Structure formats: structure tokens, C-alpha cells
C-alpha positions in Angstrom: -24.9 77.2 106.6 -23.8 74.6 104.5 -20.6 71.8 104.9 -19.0 73.8 101.7 -18.6 76.7 103.7 -17.4 75.1 107.3 -13.9 73.1 105.3 -11.6 75.6 105.4 -9.5 77.0 102.9 -6.3 74.9 103.3 -4.0 74.0 100.2 -1.3 70.6 100.3 1.4 72.1 102.2 0.6 72.6 106.3 3.9 73.6 107.4 6.6 75.8 106.6 9.2 72.3 105.6 6.8 71.0 103.1 6.7 75.0 101.7 10.6 74.5 101.4 10.2 71.1 99.9 8.0 72.6 97.2 10.2 75.4 96.2 13.0 73.1 95.7 11.1 70.5 93.9 9.8 73.3 91.9 12.8 75.6 90.8 16.1 73.1 92.0 14.9 69.8 90.6 14.3 71.0 86.8 17.7 72.7 86.7 19.3 69.6 87.7 16.9 67.5 85.3 18.2 70.4 82.7 22.2 70.0 83.0 21.5 66.0 83.1 19.5 65.9 79.7 22.6 68.2 78.5 25.4 65.9 79.3 23.3 63.3 78.1 22.9 64.4 74.2 26.1 65.7 74.4 28.2 62.6 75.7 26.8 60.6 72.7 29.7 59.1 70.9 27.8 60.4 67.4 30.1 60.8 64.6 30.7 64.4 63.0 28.8 65.6 60.2 29.8 64.2 57.3 32.5 61.9 59.1 30.5 58.8 58.5 32.9 57.5 55.8 36.1 58.3 57.9 39.1 58.2 54.9 36.7 60.6 52.9 36.2 62.8 55.9 40.0 63.1 56.5 41.3 63.5 53.2 38.5 66.8 52.5 40.1 68.4 55.6 43.1 68.2 54.7 43.3 68.5 51.2 44.9 71.8 49.5 43.3 74.9 49.0 43.8 74.9 45.0 42.9 71.7 43.4 44.6 71.3 39.4 41.9 70.2 36.7 43.9 68.0 34.4 42.3 67.9 31.0 43.8 66.5 27.9 45.6 68.8 25.6 45.1 66.4 22.6 41.0 65.9 22.6 39.3 67.3 20.0 37.7 70.9 20.2 34.5 71.0 20.3 32.4 72.9 17.5 30.2 76.3 17.8 26.9 74.4 17.4 28.2 71.5 20.3 29.2 74.7 23.1 26.4 77.0 22.0 23.7 74.0 23.5 25.9 72.8 26.4 26.9 76.5 27.2 25.0 79.2 26.0 21.8 78.3 24.9 20.2 78.9 28.4 20.0 82.5 27.9 20.7 82.9 24.3 17.3 80.6 23.3 15.0 82.6 25.6 16.7 85.8 25.7 16.8 85.8 29.3 18.6 88.5 31.4 18.5 91.1 28.4 20.6 88.7 26.4 20.0 88.5 22.5 18.0 85.9 21.3 19.8 83.6 19.2 18.6 84.0 15.6 17.3 87.7 16.5 19.2 89.7 13.8 17.9 93.2 15.0 18.9 92.2 18.5 22.3 90.9 17.2 23.0 93.6 14.2 24.8 95.9 16.8 27.0 93.5 18.6 27.7 92.4 14.8 29.1 95.9 14.0 31.9 95.6 16.4 33.4 92.7 15.1 34.7 89.4 16.2 37.3 90.6 18.5 34.6 92.4 20.7 32.0 89.7 21.0 34.5 86.9 21.6 36.1 89.6 24.7 32.6 90.0 25.9 31.9 86.1 25.9 34.9 85.2 27.7 35.6 88.5 29.9 31.8 88.8 30.8 29.5 91.7 30.3 26.4 93.3 31.6 24.4 90.3 33.3 26.9 87.4 31.1 29.5 86.0 33.5 32.9 85.1 32.1 33.4 82.0 29.9 37.0 81.9 29.7 38.3 79.7 31.9 35.7 77.3 32.2 34.8 73.8 31.1 35.8 75.1 27.3 38.9 76.4 25.8 38.6 80.2 24.5 39.0 78.5 20.6 35.6 76.3 21.7 33.9 79.8 22.9 35.2 81.9 19.5 33.3 78.9 17.8 30.3 79.6 19.9 30.2 83.4 19.2 30.9 82.5 15.7 27.7 80.0 15.5 25.8 82.6 17.1 26.4 85.6 15.0 27.0 84.1 11.5 22.9 82.4 12.6 22.0 85.9 11.8 23.9 86.9 8.7 27.2 87.4 10.3 30.4 86.1 8.1 32.8 85.1 10.3 34.8 82.2 9.9 35.3 79.5 12.6 38.4 79.7 14.6 41.1 77.4 14.6 44.0 76.3 16.3 44.3 77.6 20.2 43.8 81.1 20.8 40.7 82.4 19.2 41.5 86.1 19.4 44.4 85.8 16.7 42.6 83.7 14.3 41.3 86.0 10.9 37.9 86.6 10.5 35.9 87.3 7.5 34.4 90.9 7.0 31.4 90.8 8.2 27.7 91.6 5.3 25.1 93.3 7.0 
């Protein structure tokens, strides 16, 4: 026989006491290590998310639900081209989501036939994929001016609204 066969097959645990200690170290000790790590991580004095600027953080938490946006009531109203370039061009330049392209007479013709008031109502309240434009950055008069600008670019003869209420402004009859 060889030397290898003469050796008995014994492991490092030779007594029941060693076995119990191995079980304890294998199962109980990792639990205590995990509990210790959790306590270490959660007990650190870390600022809450967004609380690095404490006064700002407190102000954000206790602010009122509604916010009032105060604008200059006497500011000069923007013309239709300016409002179009700032608000409407994103969709109407490329015809996104089925919107009529700026300058496309065939797409605008059925809309223009409905009249200025219908176009303005669609712009202010939204229609189809277009969200409501009323109550945003621009007054209703300015949105009305953008509607007139787009419609007149394809042959409508609407007059640009003046004053504080776009829907009550007279409009010229359209020609098409």
C-alpha cells in the first residue's frame, strides 16, 4: 500500500466542542457582523437629501401649496411672430403629432374656415395632441396674435388682436 492510503480521512474538527464552535462561527457570527454594519451605516450623521443648505431645505418643506407668479401688468405684449417662435415653433415648424405645418396652406385651410374664434379656442384650451396654451407664459392676447400670425402666413386675413381680451377683438373676413 501507498502512504496516501494509510492516512485516515479526518477533517480539522475532531471533537464535538470544535463542531459547536464551528457552527457558531459560521452562522451566528455573520449575523452579528451584519447587524453591526447596519447600525454603523444608519447611525452616521449624514444630512438628508437636499438638506446641505439647511435654510433653503426648511423653506422648501414649509412652503405653501400654491405659488403666485406676479408679472408686470403693464408690460408690452409680444407680437405673433415672437410668440410663435417662443411657444409654437417646436411642433408647427415640423408638423409634430399631426399639427399643421407653418406655411402649409392645405393643412391650414379647413382650420381657417372655422374662423379665428375656433382657432383661438383650440390654442387656448388645447385640441388633439396640442396642450392648452392659455394661462402659460403668454397672455391670451399674445396667443391670439400667434394664431393670427400662423393663419395669415397661409392666406387668412385675420386682424391682430389688441387690448386685454383676444376673443372679443374684431376679425377681418377671411379670403381663401
